[in-house]
C-alpha positions in Angstrom: -108.7 121.1 -191.8 -111.0 120.7 -188.7 -110.2 117.6 -186.7 -112.9 116.2 -184.4 -111.0 115.1 -181.3 -112.0 112.2 -179.1 -110.2 112.1 -175.8 -110.4 108.7 -174.0 -109.6 108.3 -170.3 -107.3 105.4 -169.6 -106.7 105.0 -165.9 -105.4 108.4 -164.6 -104.1 109.3 -168.1 -105.9 110.6 -171.2 -105.3 109.5 -174.8 -106.2 111.4 -178.0 -107.6 109.3 -180.8 -106.4 110.5 -184.2 -108.8 109.3 -186.9 -107.2 107.4 -189.8 -109.0 109.8 -192.2 -106.9 112.6 -190.8 -103.7 110.7 -191.7 -105.1 109.8 -195.1 -105.9 113.4 -195.8 -102.2 114.4 -195.4 -101.1 111.4 -197.4 -103.3 112.5 -200.3 -101.6 115.9 -200.1 -98.2 114.1 -200.6 -97.1 114.4 -197.0 -96.4 111.6 -194.5 -97.2 112.4 -190.9 -94.2 111.4 -188.7 -95.5 112.7 -185.4 -98.4 114.6 -183.9 -97.6 117.7 -181.7 -100.1 118.5 -178.9 -100.4 121.9 -177.2 -102.9 123.4 -174.8 -103.6 127.1 -175.4 -106.4 128.9 -173.7 -108.0 125.5 -172.6 -108.0 124.4 -176.2 -106.2 121.4 -177.6 -104.0 122.3 -180.6 -103.1 119.3 -182.8 -100.1 119.9 -185.2 -98.9 117.3 -187.7 -95.1 117.0 -188.1 -94.2 115.7 -191.5 -91.2 113.6 -192.7 -89.4 115.5 -195.4 -88.5 112.7 -197.8 -85.8 114.8 -199.7 -83.5 115.3 -196.7 -85.2 113.2 -194.0 -85.8 116.3 -191.7 -89.1 117.2 -190.3 -91.4 120.2 -190.9 -94.5 121.3 -189.0 -97.7 121.6 -191.0 -100.7 123.8 -190.7 -104.2 123.7 -192.1 
């Protein structure tokens, strides 16, 4: 799922705004996003949702 990213500058730091629709998308798929992983590869920001596995309370990384 493509995610339009908005990066806001706050002082000397930057913040990534995750749209609520992105979280709602995964919720509709039956997955609860616990964390968001961020990586920079070849000057591109990679956003990876990390889900809560409700059966054994571990986490799993998700893809598109």
